[in-house]
PDB file with one MODEL, atoms N, CA, C and O in Angstrom:
MODEL        1
ATOM      1  N   MET A   1       0.813  -1.196   0.000  1.00  0.00           N
ATOM      2  CA  MET A   1       0.000   0.000   0.000  1.00  0.00           C
ATOM      3  C   MET A   1       0.859   1.264   0.000  1.00  0.00           C
ATOM      4  O   MET A   1       0.504   2.274  -0.608  1.00  0.00           O
ATOM      5  N   LYS A   2       1.995   1.186   0.693  1.00  0.00           N
ATOM      6  CA  LYS A   2       2.864   2.348   0.749  1.00  0.00           C
ATOM      7  C   LYS A   2       3.391   2.710  -0.643  1.00  0.00           C
ATOM      8  O   LYS A   2       3.490   3.887  -0.989  1.00  0.00           O
ATOM      9  N   ARG A   3       3.722   1.708  -1.421  1.00  0.00           N
ATOM     10  CA  ARG A   3       4.223   1.957  -2.781  1.00  0.00           C
ATOM     11  C   ARG A   3       3.164   2.666  -3.625  1.00  0.00           C
ATOM     12  O   ARG A   3       3.494   3.563  -4.402  1.00  0.00           O
ATOM     13  N   LEU A   4       1.917   2.280  -3.483  1.00  0.00           N
ATOM     14  CA  LEU A   4       0.829   2.914  -4.222  1.00  0.00           C
ATOM     15  C   LEU A   4       0.673   4.373  -3.797  1.00  0.00           C
ATOM     16  O   LEU A   4       0.430   5.237  -4.639  1.00  0.00           O
ATOM     17  N   GLN A   5       0.808   4.649  -2.532  1.00  0.00           N
ATOM     18  CA  GLN A   5       0.728   6.020  -2.041  1.00  0.00           C
ATOM     19  C   GLN A   5       1.879   6.859  -2.587  1.00  0.00           C
ATOM     20  O   GLN A   5       1.691   8.019  -2.954  1.00  0.00           O
ATOM     21  N   GLN A   6       3.063   6.271  -2.639  1.00  0.00           N
ATOM     22  CA  GLN A   6       4.220   6.987  -3.177  1.00  0.00           C
ATOM     23  C   GLN A   6       4.029   7.292  -4.661  1.00  0.00           C
ATOM     24  O   GLN A   6       4.337   8.393  -5.118  1.00  0.00           O
ATOM     25  N   LEU A   7       3.530   6.331  -5.398  1.00  0.00           N
ATOM     26  CA  LEU A   7       3.265   6.555  -6.824  1.00  0.00           C
ATOM     27  C   LEU A   7       2.223   7.650  -7.020  1.00  0.00           C
ATOM     28  O   LEU A   7       2.366   8.496  -7.903  1.00  0.00           O
ATOM     29  N   THR A   8       1.193   7.636  -6.213  1.00  0.00           N
ATOM     30  CA  THR A   8       0.154   8.660  -6.302  1.00  0.00           C
ATOM     31  C   THR A   8       0.743  10.040  -6.035  1.00  0.00           C
ATOM     32  O   THR A   8       0.417  11.004  -6.728  1.00  0.00           O
ATOM     33  N   LYS A   9       1.604  10.133  -5.039  1.00  0.00           N
ATOM     34  CA  LYS A   9       2.254  11.410  -4.736  1.00  0.00           C
ATOM     35  C   LYS A   9       3.109  11.875  -5.911  1.00  0.00           C
ATOM     36  O   LYS A   9       3.063  13.044  -6.292  1.00  0.00           O
ATOM     37  N   GLU A  10       3.880  10.970  -6.478  1.00  0.00           N
ATOM     38  CA  GLU A  10       4.731  11.332  -7.613  1.00  0.00           C
ATOM     39  C   GLU A  10       3.898  11.767  -8.817  1.00  0.00           C
ATOM     40  O   GLU A  10       4.267  12.714  -9.511  1.00  0.00           O
ATOM     41  N   ILE A  11       2.786  11.092  -9.071  1.00  0.00           N
ATOM     42  CA  ILE A  11       1.896  11.474 -10.167  1.00  0.00           C
ATOM     43  C   ILE A  11       1.343  12.872  -9.912  1.00  0.00           C
ATOM     44  O   ILE A  11       1.298  13.704 -10.819  1.00  0.00           O
ATOM     45  N   ASN A  12       0.929  13.121  -8.694  1.00  0.00           N
ATOM     46  CA  ASN A  12       0.425  14.457  -8.359  1.00  0.00           C
ATOM     47  C   ASN A  12       1.505  15.513  -8.523  1.00  0.00           C
ATOM     48  O   ASN A  12       1.240  16.592  -9.054  1.00  0.00           O
ATOM     49  N   ASP A  13       2.704  15.220  -8.079  1.00  0.00           N
ATOM     50  CA  ASP A  13       3.806  16.182  -8.171  1.00  0.00           C
ATOM     51  C   ASP A  13       4.142  16.517  -9.625  1.00  0.00           C
ATOM     52  O   ASP A  13       4.294  17.687  -9.976  1.00  0.00           O
ATOM     53  N   ILE A  14       4.255  15.508 -10.453  1.00  0.00           N
ATOM     54  CA  ILE A  14       4.623  15.778 -11.854  1.00  0.00           C
ATOM     55  C   ILE A  14       3.471  16.462 -12.598  1.00  0.00           C
ATOM     56  O   ILE A  14       3.703  17.300 -13.470  1.00  0.00           O
ATOM     57  N   THR A  15       2.251  16.109 -12.258  1.00  0.00           N
ATOM     58  CA  THR A  15       1.102  16.776 -12.878  1.00  0.00           C
ATOM     59  C   THR A  15       1.070  18.247 -12.490  1.00  0.00           C
ATOM     60  O   THR A  15       0.794  19.103 -13.330  1.00  0.00           O
ATOM     61  N   LEU A  16       1.345  18.544 -11.245  1.00  0.00           N
ATOM     62  CA  LEU A  16       1.391  19.927 -10.779  1.00  0.00           C
ATOM     63  C   LEU A  16       2.516  20.690 -11.472  1.00  0.00           C
ATOM     64  O   LEU A  16       2.336  21.839 -11.875  1.00  0.00           O
ATOM     65  N   LYS A  17       3.671  20.053 -11.610  1.00  0.00           N
ATOM     66  CA  LYS A  17       4.789  20.689 -12.309  1.00  0.00           C
ATOM     67  C   LYS A  17       4.410  21.019 -13.751  1.00  0.00           C
ATOM     68  O   LYS A  17       4.694  22.114 -14.238  1.00  0.00           O
ATOM     69  N   ILE A  18       3.783  20.090 -14.415  1.00  0.00           N
ATOM     70  CA  ILE A  18       3.356  20.331 -15.793  1.00  0.00           C
ATOM     71  C   ILE A  18       2.358  21.483 -15.835  1.00  0.00           C
ATOM     72  O   ILE A  18       2.458  22.370 -16.683  1.00  0.00           O
ATOM     73  N   GLU A  19       1.413  21.466 -14.930  1.00  0.00           N
ATOM     74  CA  GLU A  19       0.387  22.516 -14.899  1.00  0.00           C
ATOM     75  C   GLU A  19       1.005  23.896 -14.665  1.00  0.00           C
ATOM     76  O   GLU A  19       0.608  24.869 -15.306  1.00  0.00           O
ATOM     77  N   GLN A  20       1.963  23.985 -13.760  1.00  0.00           N
ATOM     78  CA  GLN A  20       2.530  25.279 -13.391  1.00  0.00           C
ATOM     79  C   GLN A  20       3.646  25.751 -14.320  1.00  0.00           C
ATOM     80  O   GLN A  20       3.733  26.937 -14.636  1.00  0.00           O
ATOM     81  N   GLU A  21       4.492  24.828 -14.755  1.00  0.00           N
ATOM     82  CA  GLU A  21       5.671  25.224 -15.517  1.00  0.00           C
ATOM     83  C   GLU A  21       5.535  25.022 -17.024  1.00  0.00           C
ATOM     84  O   GLU A  21       6.234  25.661 -17.810  1.00  0.00           O
ATOM     85  N   TYR A  22       4.636  24.133 -17.414  1.00  0.00           N
ATOM     86  CA  TYR A  22       4.459  23.833 -18.838  1.00  0.00           C
ATOM     87  C   TYR A  22       2.967  23.799 -19.175  1.00  0.00           C
ATOM     88  O   TYR A  22       2.459  22.762 -19.601  1.00  0.00           O
ATOM     89  N   PRO A  23       2.267  24.902 -18.993  1.00  0.00           N
ATOM     90  CA  PRO A  23       0.809  24.885 -19.207  1.00  0.00           C
ATOM     91  C   PRO A  23       0.414  24.495 -20.629  1.00  0.00           C
ATOM     92  O   PRO A  23      -0.684  23.987 -20.858  1.00  0.00           O
ATOM     93  N   GLU A  24       1.306  24.734 -21.573  1.00  0.00           N
ATOM     94  CA  GLU A  24       1.005  24.352 -22.952  1.00  0.00           C
ATOM     95  C   GLU A  24       0.930  22.832 -23.093  1.00  0.00           C
ATOM     96  O   GLU A  24       0.280  22.327 -24.008  1.00  0.00           O
ATOM     97  N   LEU A  25       1.574  22.120 -22.216  1.00  0.00           N
ATOM     98  CA  LEU A  25       1.585  20.664 -22.240  1.00  0.00           C
ATOM     99  C   LEU A  25       0.425  20.077 -21.439  1.00  0.00           C
ATOM    100  O   LEU A  25      -0.052  18.981 -21.735  1.00  0.00           O
ATOM    101  N   TYR A  26      -0.013  20.799 -20.444  1.00  0.00           N
ATOM    102  CA  TYR A  26      -1.056  20.304 -19.535  1.00  0.00           C
ATOM    103  C   TYR A  26      -2.325  19.900 -20.281  1.00  0.00           C
ATOM    104  O   TYR A  26      -2.988  18.934 -19.904  1.00  0.00           O
ATOM    105  N   GLN A  27      -2.659  20.628 -21.324  1.00  0.00           N
ATOM    106  CA  GLN A  27      -3.886  20.338 -22.079  1.00  0.00           C
ATOM    107  C   GLN A  27      -3.871  18.958 -22.731  1.00  0.00           C
ATOM    108  O   GLN A  27      -4.930  18.428 -23.068  1.00  0.00           O
ATOM    109  N   TYR A  28      -2.709  18.375 -22.914  1.00  0.00           N
ATOM    110  CA  TYR A  28      -2.618  17.078 -23.572  1.00  0.00           C
ATOM    111  C   TYR A  28      -2.632  15.888 -22.617  1.00  0.00           C
ATOM    112  O   TYR A  28      -2.598  14.745 -23.073  1.00  0.00           O
ATOM    113  N   LEU A  29      -2.681  16.118 -21.337  1.00  0.00           N
ATOM    114  CA  LEU A  29      -2.648  15.003 -20.395  1.00  0.00           C
ATOM    115  C   LEU A  29      -3.811  14.044 -20.583  1.00  0.00           C
ATOM    116  O   LEU A  29      -3.623  12.832 -20.470  1.00  0.00           O
ATOM    117  N   ASP A  30      -4.989  14.539 -20.862  1.00  0.00           N
ATOM    118  CA  ASP A  30      -6.136  13.657 -21.075  1.00  0.00           C
ATOM    119  C   ASP A  30      -6.027  12.877 -22.370  1.00  0.00           C
ATOM    120  O   ASP A  30      -6.675  11.843 -22.535  1.00  0.00           O
ATOM    121  N   GLU A  31      -5.211  13.367 -23.285  1.00  0.00           N
ATOM    122  CA  GLU A  31      -5.062  12.685 -24.568  1.00  0.00           C
ATOM    123  C   GLU A  31      -3.861  11.743 -24.590  1.00  0.00           C
ATOM    124  O   GLU A  31      -3.573  11.117 -25.610  1.00  0.00           O
ATOM    125  N   ASN A  32      -3.178  11.650 -23.485  1.00  0.00           N
ATOM    126  CA  ASN A  32      -2.018  10.780 -23.414  1.00  0.00           C
ATOM    127  C   ASN A  32      -2.448   9.341 -23.704  1.00  0.00           C
ATOM    128  O   ASN A  32      -3.336   8.824 -23.026  1.00  0.00           O
ATOM    129  N   PRO A  33      -1.841   8.685 -24.693  1.00  0.00           N
ATOM    130  CA  PRO A  33      -2.285   7.338 -25.051  1.00  0.00           C
ATOM    131  C   PRO A  33      -2.039   6.289 -23.972  1.00  0.00           C
ATOM    132  O   PRO A  33      -2.704   5.254 -23.949  1.00  0.00           O
ATOM    133  N   ILE A  34      -1.098   6.549 -23.091  1.00  0.00           N
ATOM    134  CA  ILE A  34      -0.823   5.593 -22.021  1.00  0.00           C
ATOM    135  C   ILE A  34      -1.374   6.191 -20.731  1.00  0.00           C
ATOM    136  O   ILE A  34      -0.755   7.055 -20.109  1.00  0.00           O
ATOM    137  N   THR A  35      -2.537   5.715 -20.354  1.00  0.00           N
ATOM    138  CA  THR A  35      -3.152   6.218 -19.128  1.00  0.00           C
ATOM    139  C   THR A  35      -3.534   5.060 -18.238  1.00  0.00           C
ATOM    140  O   THR A  35      -3.468   3.895 -18.630  1.00  0.00           O
ATOM    141  N   ILE A  36      -3.929   5.403 -17.048  1.00  0.00           N
ATOM    142  CA  ILE A  36      -4.380   4.359 -16.136  1.00  0.00           C
ATOM    143  C   ILE A  36      -5.576   3.678 -16.757  1.00  0.00           C
ATOM    144  O   ILE A  36      -6.489   4.340 -17.252  1.00  0.00           O
ATOM    145  N   SER A  37      -5.574   2.384 -16.735  1.00  0.00           N
ATOM    146  CA  SER A  37      -6.629   1.613 -17.365  1.00  0.00           C
ATOM    147  C   SER A  37      -8.005   2.039 -16.879  1.00  0.00           C
ATOM    148  O   SER A  37      -8.219   2.205 -15.678  1.00  0.00           O
ATOM    149  N   SER A  38      -8.921   2.211 -17.791  1.00  0.00           N
ATOM    150  CA  SER A  38     -10.266   2.633 -17.417  1.00  0.00           C
ATOM    151  C   SER A  38     -11.296   1.532 -17.638  1.00  0.00           C
ATOM    152  O   SER A  38     -12.498   1.796 -17.634  1.00  0.00           O
ATOM    153  N   GLU A  39     -10.833   0.307 -17.829  1.00  0.00           N
ATOM    154  CA  GLU A  39     -11.762  -0.797 -17.997  1.00  0.00           C
ATOM    155  C   GLU A  39     -12.595  -0.955 -16.737  1.00  0.00           C
ATOM    156  O   GLU A  39     -12.122  -0.689 -15.632  1.00  0.00           O
ATOM    157  N   ILE A  40     -13.823  -1.385 -16.907  1.00  0.00           N
ATOM    158  CA  ILE A  40     -14.748  -1.501 -15.786  1.00  0.00           C
ATOM    159  C   ILE A  40     -14.190  -2.367 -14.673  1.00  0.00           C
ATOM    160  O   ILE A  40     -14.301  -1.996 -13.504  1.00  0.00           O
ATOM    161  N   ASN A  41     -13.602  -3.492 -14.988  1.00  0.00           N
ATOM    162  CA  ASN A  41     -13.134  -4.415 -13.970  1.00  0.00           C
ATOM    163  C   ASN A  41     -11.642  -4.310 -13.678  1.00  0.00           C
ATOM    164  O   ASN A  41     -11.086  -5.158 -12.980  1.00  0.00           O
ATOM    165  N   SER A  42     -11.001  -3.292 -14.199  1.00  0.00           N
ATOM    166  CA  SER A  42      -9.570  -3.194 -13.936  1.00  0.00           C
ATOM    167  C   SER A  42      -9.335  -2.799 -12.485  1.00  0.00           C
ATOM    168  O   SER A  42     -10.098  -2.036 -11.894  1.00  0.00           O
ATOM    169  N   LYS A  43      -8.287  -3.327 -11.945  1.00  0.00           N
ATOM    170  CA  LYS A  43      -7.991  -2.973 -10.568  1.00  0.00           C
ATOM    171  C   LYS A  43      -6.847  -1.970 -10.546  1.00  0.00           C
ATOM    172  O   LYS A  43      -5.972  -1.964 -11.412  1.00  0.00           O
ATOM    173  N   MET A  44      -6.885  -1.139  -9.543  1.00  0.00           N
ATOM    174  CA  MET A  44      -5.847  -0.132  -9.405  1.00  0.00           C
ATOM    175  C   MET A  44      -4.679  -0.778  -8.664  1.00  0.00           C
ATOM    176  O   MET A  44      -4.763  -1.059  -7.469  1.00  0.00           O
ATOM    177  N   ASP A  45      -3.598  -1.004  -9.390  1.00  0.00           N
ATOM    178  CA  ASP A  45      -2.442  -1.604  -8.753  1.00  0.00           C
ATOM    179  C   ASP A  45      -1.193  -0.791  -9.060  1.00  0.00           C
ATOM    180  O   ASP A  45      -1.223   0.154  -9.848  1.00  0.00           O
ATOM    181  N   THR A  46      -0.117  -1.170  -8.433  1.00  0.00           N
ATOM    182  CA  THR A  46       1.108  -0.405  -8.594  1.00  0.00           C
ATOM    183  C   THR A  46       1.615  -0.409 -10.030  1.00  0.00           C
ATOM    184  O   THR A  46       2.224   0.566 -10.468  1.00  0.00           O
ATOM    185  N   LYS A  47       1.376  -1.477 -10.763  1.00  0.00           N
ATOM    186  CA  LYS A  47       1.825  -1.508 -12.160  1.00  0.00           C
ATOM    187  C   LYS A  47       1.116  -0.439 -12.985  1.00  0.00           C
ATOM    188  O   LYS A  47       1.761   0.275 -13.753  1.00  0.00           O
ATOM    189  N   ASN A  48      -0.197  -0.322 -12.836  1.00  0.00           N
ATOM    190  CA  ASN A  48      -0.943   0.703 -13.570  1.00  0.00           C
ATOM    191  C   ASN A  48      -0.442   2.101 -13.221  1.00  0.00           C
ATOM    192  O   ASN A  48      -0.229   2.936 -14.100  1.00  0.00           O
ATOM    193  N   PHE A  49      -0.260   2.339 -11.939  1.00  0.00           N
ATOM    194  CA  PHE A  49       0.202   3.659 -11.513  1.00  0.00           C
ATOM    195  C   PHE A  49       1.630   3.907 -11.973  1.00  0.00           C
ATOM    196  O   PHE A  49       1.959   5.008 -12.414  1.00  0.00           O
ATOM    197  N   SER A  50       2.457   2.919 -11.874  1.00  0.00           N
ATOM    198  CA  SER A  50       3.837   3.051 -12.303  1.00  0.00           C
ATOM    199  C   SER A  50       3.918   3.318 -13.815  1.00  0.00           C
ATOM    200  O   SER A  50       4.689   4.172 -14.253  1.00  0.00           O
ATOM    201  N   ASP A  51       3.146   2.606 -14.587  1.00  0.00           N
ATOM    202  CA  ASP A  51       3.107   2.828 -16.041  1.00  0.00           C
ATOM    203  C   ASP A  51       2.646   4.253 -16.365  1.00  0.00           C
ATOM    204  O   ASP A  51       3.204   4.919 -17.238  1.00  0.00           O
ATOM    205  N   TYR A  52       1.633   4.697 -15.656  1.00  0.00           N
ATOM    206  CA  TYR A  52       1.117   6.050 -15.896  1.00  0.00           C
ATOM    207  C   TYR A  52       2.159   7.093 -15.512  1.00  0.00           C
ATOM    208  O   TYR A  52       2.370   8.056 -16.247  1.00  0.00           O
ATOM    209  N   LEU A  53       2.808   6.910 -14.373  1.00  0.00           N
ATOM    210  CA  LEU A  53       3.852   7.837 -13.952  1.00  0.00           C
ATOM    211  C   LEU A  53       4.972   7.874 -14.984  1.00  0.00           C
ATOM    212  O   LEU A  53       5.451   8.952 -15.337  1.00  0.00           O
ATOM    213  N   ASN A  54       5.387   6.733 -15.462  1.00  0.00           N
ATOM    214  CA  ASN A  54       6.436   6.690 -16.486  1.00  0.00           C
ATOM    215  C   ASN A  54       6.013   7.395 -17.762  1.00  0.00           C
ATOM    216  O   ASN A  54       6.828   8.057 -18.404  1.00  0.00           O
ATOM    217  N   SER A  55       4.764   7.263 -18.131  1.00  0.00           N
ATOM    218  CA  SER A  55       4.297   7.947 -19.338  1.00  0.00           C
ATOM    219  C   SER A  55       4.306   9.462 -19.144  1.00  0.00           C
ATOM    220  O   SER A  55       4.620  10.201 -20.077  1.00  0.00           O
ATOM    221  N   LEU A  56       3.966   9.930 -17.946  1.00  0.00           N
ATOM    222  CA  LEU A  56       4.034  11.364 -17.661  1.00  0.00           C
ATOM    223  C   LEU A  56       5.469  11.866 -17.722  1.00  0.00           C
ATOM    224  O   LEU A  56       5.745  12.929 -18.276  1.00  0.00           O
ATOM    225  N   LYS A  57       6.370  11.093 -17.150  1.00  0.00           N
ATOM    226  CA  LYS A  57       7.784  11.473 -17.178  1.00  0.00           C
ATOM    227  C   LYS A  57       8.309  11.548 -18.604  1.00  0.00           C
ATOM    228  O   LYS A  57       9.041  12.474 -18.952  1.00  0.00           O
ATOM    229  N   GLN A  58       7.937  10.580 -19.424  1.00  0.00           N
ATOM    230  CA  GLN A  58       8.377  10.582 -20.816  1.00  0.00           C
ATOM    231  C   GLN A  58       7.791  11.758 -21.591  1.00  0.00           C
ATOM    232  O   GLN A  58       8.470  12.381 -22.408  1.00  0.00           O
ATOM    233  N   LEU A  59       6.542  12.047 -21.328  1.00  0.00           N
ATOM    234  CA  LEU A  59       5.888  13.183 -21.976  1.00  0.00           C
ATOM    235  C   LEU A  59       6.613  14.477 -21.641  1.00  0.00           C
ATOM    236  O   LEU A  59       6.891  15.287 -22.526  1.00  0.00           O
ATOM    237  N   LEU A  60       6.915  14.669 -20.375  1.00  0.00           N
ATOM    238  CA  LEU A  60       7.614  15.874 -19.934  1.00  0.00           C
ATOM    239  C   LEU A  60       9.032  15.910 -20.485  1.00  0.00           C
ATOM    240  O   LEU A  60       9.482  16.952 -20.962  1.00  0.00           O
ATOM    241  N   LYS A  61       9.731  14.804 -20.425  1.00  0.00           N
ATOM    242  CA  LYS A  61      11.102  14.742 -20.941  1.00  0.00           C
ATOM    243  C   LYS A  61      11.147  15.082 -22.427  1.00  0.00           C
ATOM    244  O   LYS A  61      11.976  15.880 -22.865  1.00  0.00           O
ATOM    245  N   HIS A  62      10.266  14.482 -23.184  1.00  0.00           N
ATOM    246  CA  HIS A  62      10.221  14.749 -24.621  1.00  0.00           C
ATOM    247  C   HIS A  62       9.936  16.230 -24.886  1.00  0.00           C
ATOM    248  O   HIS A  62      10.565  16.849 -25.744  1.00  0.00           O
ATOM    249  N   HIS A  63       9.002  16.773 -24.156  1.00  0.00           N
ATOM    250  CA  HIS A  63       8.656  18.186 -24.342  1.00  0.00           C
ATOM    251  C   HIS A  63       9.850  19.080 -24.015  1.00  0.00           C
ATOM    252  O   HIS A  63      10.128  20.034 -24.742  1.00  0.00           O
ATOM    253  N   MET A  64      10.546  18.783 -22.944  1.00  0.00           N
ATOM    254  CA  MET A  64      11.692  19.598 -22.551  1.00  0.00           C
ATOM    255  C   MET A  64      12.825  19.496 -23.571  1.00  0.00           C
ATOM    256  O   MET A  64      13.529  20.475 -23.818  1.00  0.00           O
ATOM    257  N   GLU A  65      12.999  18.333 -24.155  1.00  0.00           N
ATOM    258  CA  GLU A  65      14.035  18.166 -25.181  1.00  0.00           C
ATOM    259  C   GLU A  65      13.676  18.922 -26.461  1.00  0.00           C
ATOM    260  O   GLU A  65      14.541  19.502 -27.118  1.00  0.00           O
ATOM    261  N   GLU A  66      12.412  18.907 -26.793  1.00  0.00           N
ATOM    262  CA  GLU A  66      11.965  19.580 -28.022  1.00  0.00           C
ATOM    263  C   GLU A  66      11.806  21.087 -27.868  1.00  0.00           C
ATOM    264  O   GLU A  66      11.836  21.817 -28.859  1.00  0.00           O
ATOM    265  N   HIS A  67      11.638  21.556 -26.645  1.00  0.00           N
ATOM    266  CA  HIS A  67      11.415  22.973 -26.372  1.00  0.00           C
ATOM    267  C   HIS A  67      12.312  23.431 -25.227  1.00  0.00           C
ATOM    268  O   HIS A  67      11.833  23.713 -24.129  1.00  0.00           O
ATOM    269  N   PRO A  68      13.610  23.504 -25.490  1.00  0.00           N
ATOM    270  CA  PRO A  68      14.501  23.924 -24.404  1.00  0.00           C
ATOM    271  C   PRO A  68      14.174  25.349 -23.959  1.00  0.00           C
ATOM    272  O   PRO A  68      13.886  26.226 -24.773  1.00  0.00           O
ATOM    273  N   GLN A  69      14.229  25.546 -22.662  1.00  0.00           N
ATOM    274  CA  GLN A  69      13.930  26.883 -22.137  1.00  0.00           C
ATOM    275  C   GLN A  69      15.092  27.813 -22.397  1.00  0.00           C
ATOM    276  O   GLN A  69      16.258  27.449 -22.241  1.00  0.00           O
ATOM    277  N   LYS A  70      14.745  29.019 -22.796  1.00  0.00           N
ATOM    278  CA  LYS A  70      15.780  30.027 -23.040  1.00  0.00           C
ATOM    279  C   LYS A  70      16.034  30.769 -21.739  1.00  0.00           C
ATOM    280  O   LYS A  70      15.105  31.091 -20.998  1.00  0.00           O
ATOM    281  N   LYS A  71      17.302  31.034 -21.473  1.00  0.00           N
ATOM    282  CA  LYS A  71      17.656  31.749 -20.248  1.00  0.00           C
ATOM    283  C   LYS A  71      17.961  33.184 -20.532  1.00  0.00           C
ATOM    284  O   LYS A  71      18.280  33.941 -19.614  1.00  0.00           O
TER     285      LYS A  71
ENDMDL
END
């Protein structure tokens, strides 16, 4: 259970970062092809959360590589 709580915190943290620092990217979160399974009988487990967190990280990483911030 602790691992699931940690994953949830990390998902919240990265989502907040995207919302605050990369608002242009935030609009695409619902369209992300890799999301937590929404099947009726799917169970919420650490694999689903971990996969979703990894997809958020990849989305952010790709965006940062393609749009480097100017200083």
